[in-house]
Structure formats: structure tokens, C-alpha cells
C-alpha positions in Angstrom: -41.8 -86.6 32.3 -39.8 -85.7 35.3 -37.6 -82.9 35.6 -33.7 -82.0 36.9 -32.5 -78.6 36.6 -29.0 -78.4 37.1 -28.7 -74.3 38.6 -31.2 -71.5 39.2 -30.6 -68.8 41.5 -33.7 -68.2 43.5 -31.7 -68.4 46.9 -30.0 -65.8 45.8 -32.9 -64.1 44.3 -34.7 -64.3 47.7 -31.5 -63.0 49.9 -31.4 -59.9 47.4 -35.3 -59.4 47.9 -34.8 -60.0 51.8 -32.1 -57.2 51.6 -34.6 -54.8 50.1 -37.0 -55.5 52.7 -39.0 -57.2 50.9 -41.4 -60.7 51.6 -39.8 -63.7 49.0 -40.1 -67.3 49.9 -39.4 -70.8 47.7 -42.6 -72.0 48.3 -44.7 -69.5 46.4 -43.5 -66.7 44.5 -43.6 -64.7 41.4 -40.5 -65.8 40.2 -39.8 -68.3 37.6 -39.0 -70.9 40.2 -40.9 -72.0 42.9 -42.0 -75.3 44.5 -45.6 -75.2 43.9 -44.7 -74.7 40.3 -42.3 -77.6 40.2 -44.1 -79.8 41.9 -46.6 -79.0 39.2 -44.1 -79.2 36.6 -43.3 -83.0 37.9 -39.7 -82.3 39.0 -37.4 -84.8 40.5 -34.9 -82.4 41.8 -33.5 -78.8 41.3 -29.7 -77.3 41.9 -30.3 -74.6 44.2 -27.2 -72.4 43.5 -25.9 -69.7 45.9 -24.5 -66.8 43.6 -21.7 -64.4 44.9 -21.3 -61.7 43.0 -17.7 -59.8 43.8 -18.9 -56.9 42.3 -21.3 -56.6 45.0 -19.7 -57.9 48.1 -16.5 -57.6 50.7 -17.1 -60.9 51.8 -17.7 -63.2 49.6 -17.7 -66.2 52.4 -20.2 -64.2 54.7 -22.2 -63.8 51.7 -22.6 -67.7 51.3 -23.1 -67.7 55.0 -26.1 -65.5 54.8 -27.7 -67.3 51.7 -27.0 -70.6 53.5 -29.4 -69.5 56.1 -32.2 -69.2 53.7 -31.8 -72.0 51.9 -31.6 -74.2 55.5 -34.7 -72.3 56.7 -36.8 -72.2 53.7 -35.6 -76.3 53.6 -37.0 -76.4 57.1 -40.3 -74.6 56.5 -41.5 -76.6 53.3 -39.8 -80.1 54.1 -43.6 -81.5 53.2 -42.5 -81.0 49.6 -39.0 -81.2 49.1 -35.6 -82.3 50.9 -31.8 -81.4 50.7 -29.7 -84.1 49.4 -26.0 -84.9 49.2 -25.8 -88.4 47.4 -28.0 -90.5 44.8 -29.4 -92.7 47.6 -31.4 -89.6 49.2 -32.5 -88.5 46.2 -34.2 -91.7 45.8 -35.4 -91.8 49.1 -37.0 -88.5 48.3 -38.5 -89.8 45.4 -40.2 -92.7 47.1 -41.7 -90.6 49.5 -43.2 -88.1 46.8 -41.0 -85.2 47.9 -39.2 -83.2 45.4 -34.8 -83.1 45.9 -32.8 -80.1 46.4 -28.8 -79.7 45.7 -27.1 -77.0 46.9 -24.2 -75.5 44.8 -21.8 -72.6 44.8 -21.5 -70.3 41.8 -18.4 -68.4 42.5 -15.5 -70.6 43.7 -13.8 -67.6 45.6 -16.3 -67.8 48.3 -13.7 -70.0 49.7 -11.3 -67.4 49.9 -8.1 -69.3 49.1 -8.9 -71.6 51.8 -9.1 -75.3 51.3 -10.4 -75.4 54.7 -13.4 -73.6 54.0 -14.1 -75.8 51.0 -14.3 -79.1 53.3 -16.6 -76.5 55.3 -18.5 -76.1 52.4 -18.7 -79.6 51.7 -19.8 -80.6 55.4 -22.6 -78.0 54.9 -24.3 -79.9 52.1 -22.4 -78.4 49.2 -22.4 -80.5 46.3 -21.4 -78.9 43.3 -18.8 -75.6 42.7 -18.1 -73.1 40.0 -14.3 -72.3 40.1 -15.1 -68.6 38.5 -17.9 -66.2 37.9 -17.8 -63.1 35.7 -14.5 -62.1 37.9 -11.1 -63.8 37.5 -10.0 -64.6 41.0 -7.3 -67.0 43.2 -8.6 -70.7 41.1 -8.8 -69.5 37.6 -10.3 -66.9 34.7 -13.9 -66.2 33.7 -15.2 -66.9 29.9 -17.1 -63.3 29.9 -14.9 -60.9 32.7 -16.8 -58.6 34.1 -14.8 -54.8 34.1 -13.0 -54.8 37.2 -13.8 -51.6 38.2 -16.7 -53.0 39.7 -15.1 -55.0 42.5 -15.6 -55.2 45.9 -13.6 -57.9 47.3 -10.6 -57.5 47.9 -8.3 -60.9 48.4 -6.5 -61.4 51.6 -2.9 -61.1 50.4 -1.2 -58.4 47.6 -0.3 -61.3 45.5 -3.8 -62.5 45.0 -4.8 -59.2 44.1 -2.3 -58.6 41.9 -3.3 -61.7 40.2 -7.1 -60.8 40.6 -6.5 -58.2 38.7 -4.6 -59.3 36.0 -6.4 -59.3 33.2 -3.3 -59.9 30.6 -2.3 -63.1 31.1 -1.5 -64.9 28.1 -2.8 -67.9 30.0 -5.8 -67.4 31.2 -6.9 -70.8 32.8 -6.8 -72.5 36.3 -4.5 -70.7 38.6 -1.9 -73.6 40.7 -4.6 -73.2 43.2 -7.2 -74.6 41.4 -5.9 -77.1 40.5 -5.1 -78.1 44.2 -8.9 -77.4 44.2 -9.6 -79.6 41.8 -8.0 -82.5 43.2 -9.7 -81.8 47.0 -13.3 -81.3 45.3 -12.6 -85.1 43.6 -11.6 -86.6 47.2 -14.4 -84.9 48.7 -17.2 -85.6 46.3 -17.7 -82.2 45.0 -18.4 -82.4 41.4 -16.8 -79.5 39.5 -18.4 -77.3 37.3 -16.8 -75.2 34.5 -19.5 -72.6 33.6 -18.4 -69.6 33.7 -15.0 -71.0 33.3 -12.3 -69.5 30.3 -11.6 -71.7 27.7 -8.2 -72.5 28.7 -9.6 -73.2 32.1 -11.5 -76.2 30.8 -9.2 -77.4 28.9 -7.3 -78.0 32.3 -10.3 -79.7 33.7 -10.3 -81.8 30.9 -6.7 -82.8 30.8 -6.3 -83.3 35.0 -9.7 -84.2 36.4 -9.7 -88.2 37.3 -13.5 -87.7 37.8 -16.5 -86.6 35.6 -17.2 -83.0 35.7 -20.1 -81.0 34.3 -21.3 -77.5 32.6 -24.2 -76.8 34.8 -25.6 -73.3 32.3 -23.4 -73.3 29.4 -24.6 -72.9 25.5 -22.9 -73.9 22.0 -21.1 -71.1 21.2 -21.1 -72.1 17.3 -25.2 -71.7 17.2 -24.2 -68.1 19.1 -21.0 -66.5 19.6 -20.6 -65.9 23.1 -17.2 -66.4 25.4 -19.9 -68.5 27.8 -20.9 -71.0 25.5 -18.7 -74.0 24.9 -16.9 -74.2 21.5 -17.2 -77.4 19.7 -13.9 -79.1 20.9 -14.7 -78.4 24.5 -18.2 -79.7 24.4 -16.9 -82.7 22.7 -14.0 -82.8 25.6 -16.6 -82.5 28.3 -19.0 -85.3 26.9 -15.5 -87.5 26.9 -14.6 -87.1 30.1 -18.1 -88.4 30.8 -19.5 -85.0 31.5 -23.0 -83.3 31.1 -23.8 -79.9 29.4 -27.4 -78.0 31.5 -28.5 -76.5 28.4 -28.6 -72.3 29.3 -32.3 -71.0 28.7 -31.1 -67.2 28.9 -31.6 -65.3 25.6 -28.6 -63.7 24.5 -26.6 -67.2 25.1 -28.8 -68.8 22.5 -29.2 -66.3 19.4 -27.0 -63.7 18.1 -29.4 -61.6 17.0 -31.2 -59.3 19.5 -35.2 -59.3 18.3 -35.3 -55.4 18.7 -32.7 -53.0 19.9 -30.7 -54.9 22.7 -33.3 -57.1 23.8 -32.8 -60.9 23.0 -35.9 -63.3 23.6 -35.6 -66.7 24.7 -37.7 -69.0 22.4 -37.8 -73.0 23.0 -36.5 -73.4 19.3 -33.3 -71.8 20.0 -33.4 -73.8 23.4 -33.7 -77.2 21.1 -31.1 -76.0 18.5 -28.3 -76.2 21.1 -29.7 -79.3 22.2 -29.3 -80.9 19.3 -26.4 -79.1 18.4 -24.8 -80.6 21.4 -26.3 -84.2 21.1 -24.5 -84.0 17.2 -21.5 -83.2 18.9 -21.0 -85.1 21.9 -23.8 -87.9 22.2 -27.7 -87.5 23.5 -25.8 -88.9 26.7 -24.2 -85.4 27.7 -26.8 -83.3 27.7 -29.6 -81.9 30.4 -30.7 -78.7 31.7 -29.9 -76.3 33.5 -31.8 -72.9 33.1 -30.6 -70.2 34.8 -33.9 -69.3 36.0 -34.2 -66.6 38.9 -30.6 -65.4 37.0 -31.7 -64.2 33.9 -34.2 -61.5 32.6 -38.1 -62.4 32.0 -38.2 -62.2 28.1 -38.9 -65.8 28.1 -41.0 -68.1 26.3 -40.6 -70.5 29.4 -42.3 -67.9 31.8 -41.1 -70.0 34.7 -40.6 -73.5 35.6 -44.3 -74.7 35.3 -44.2 -74.3 31.9 -42.0 -77.2 30.8 -44.1 -79.2 28.4 -43.5 -76.3 25.8 -39.8 -77.7 25.7 -41.2 -81.2 25.7 -43.2 -80.6 22.5 -40.5 -78.8 20.6 -38.0 -81.4 20.8 -40.9 -83.8 20.2 -40.8 -81.7 16.5 -37.0 -81.7 16.4 -37.4 -85.1 15.9 -36.3 -86.5 19.6 -38.3 -89.6 21.0 -39.9 -89.6 24.2 -36.9 -91.9 25.8 -34.9 -89.0 24.4 -36.4 -86.5 25.8 -36.5 -88.3 29.3 -32.9 -88.1 29.2 -32.4 -85.0 28.1 -34.9 -83.8 31.0 -33.6 -86.3 33.9 -31.9 -88.9 33.1 -28.9 -88.4 32.1 -28.1 -85.8 35.1 -29.7 -88.4 37.2 -27.0 -91.0 36.2 -24.7 -88.4 36.3 -25.1 -87.8 40.3 -25.5 -91.8 40.6 -21.6 -92.0 39.5 -20.5 -89.1 41.3 -22.7 -88.7 44.7 
């Protein structure tokens, strides 16, 4: 059983640990993802997101650069186990060499600072997937679950952009005109558009204007758990119809609307399987992948880390999925998606 995971925040967690003068590395750590755990579980590929929180940084581009340096250093130090990839052929080459692959992604399009030249720069550095937003409105679009703007440290380069960024009252909270330009340029370059964290209207906009398939790298089904970050049924169908892939998220509050006690939500494999089954019923088995959100979520997990994926495979078998369908969910659908787009 091979595994491809479309989203983890491990590089960003290493960055945060090092900011606090703590030791942290990718090869072996106490986090939810490290290379030895991945090797144990037979990972084929992990998407490593550089996550930018506009509530914590006044310079999203600089934060990207700092995290990219960590990614590059960790890839160089661990070249015996893993190598970065920018194309499908490189994924297959690594597999033949017995190496895992790392696909670099960006979570928060405002790292580009509204500059298409920075998008080109990020592509040249190896970024092959990008979300338009995280939890703040930005120059590209509006988020599914906006964080309180009082936390915002980032100040856009123009007064117009700042007014737009702070405007939570617009009736059409989808892609901005610049967001549409970015989508077109991402498709031109060969960078995959990721609609996780984007508002419903924003995802509708992408569905209407995208010429290529796109993904929701770490999103679940809203009809199974009423959260704005989860996808309503009609958007699951739309993404699937466009040839896209949805990576199912393991975060407890996105899996079940009922806390275990107090405000604590526990992530259970049976709930992950319920979301997978629901999405398969709407969009077909070919639209599903894995998008753990490991190291960006809490530790209240039955899947304690990436080395325990057999628990999910067993649960999916209990739910009636056949072995070849589990292979599709665990890696083949995303691999086929990358074959088409990278």
C-alpha cells in the first residue's frame, strides 16, 4: 500500500520551533510527520506546504523565503530518503530509485504580495500548488471561515488593497479580479490551483473559469459536518466534474459536529471513512485523495501520526471498499492527477 498525502504543515512547524530556539528537523521528530515515519508507512509522496499566517507576519513574502530555505536544507540533508519533485516523471524516477518524493506547495496566496512576478518566482523555486487564501481575505479572494481581522499583522502595499482586505461585508466574496488573473497564470505556468480555505463563491468562480482540473487539498464534506471549511455537496460534484481531486482532512472539528467533551473534538478513522464514502457517492471514487493536515492540527487523533495509516485502510475495508479502491484513495487518484497536470 502506497500513500500520497496532499497537505501537511511540517515545514512550517519546524520553522516555528526554530524561531523558539528549539531543535527540529524533518528526518526524525516528535511531530505527526517525519521521514522515518513516512518510510515505515510506504509513502510515495508528501506535499509539504509553506503555511503563511497573515495574523502572525507583517511580511508574508519574507516568511515564505525563510520556510523555503528550511525546505531546501532538509531536502539536501535527507537526499538518501527523499527528493523534491516538480513533474510526474521525477516522481516516477524517485520511485524507481527507492526514494520518496516531496512536492512543494504554498498555503496563502498573499505570499505573492499581489505580484504576478512573485508567482513566477515561486514556480521557478519549485512550488507546484497554491491556495488562494488561508483564513483572511486577501488580494486574491475571500476565505471560507474568516479569522477575526483584529489579529491581522499584514498591511498590503496599497490603500485600496488594505480596504479590500478588511472588507468582510461584500455580498460577492469570491475571487477578486486579481485572483482571476492569478488563476489564469497558474494554469499557464503549470501550478495547480488549490481551493481549500476558499469561500464557496470563490470555489464557484474557479469552477466556472478554470480551464484545467484543480484540487481541494485538505477539505471534507459539509453535509457530514457543518463547517464553512468543508465542501457543500454541489461543490464536491463540481470539482469532480472538472476532473479535480479532494484530499480528505483528518482534523476532528472538520470530521464531526459533536465534540467528545467540552470543546474537544477527537479525530477517528470511522469519521474519516464516512467523509470518504460520502464524497465517493457524490463525485465518484476517482475524485478522492488524502489531505491529512498533519502538523497543522492538534494531537487528538486516532491516527496519531503518518505511520499509522493501516488503521484507515482497515476501516475503509470494513466500510465495503475493495483493495483497488483503497489504492485509488491512498495514492493512485492523486498520482493520476499529477500525471495530467505536472
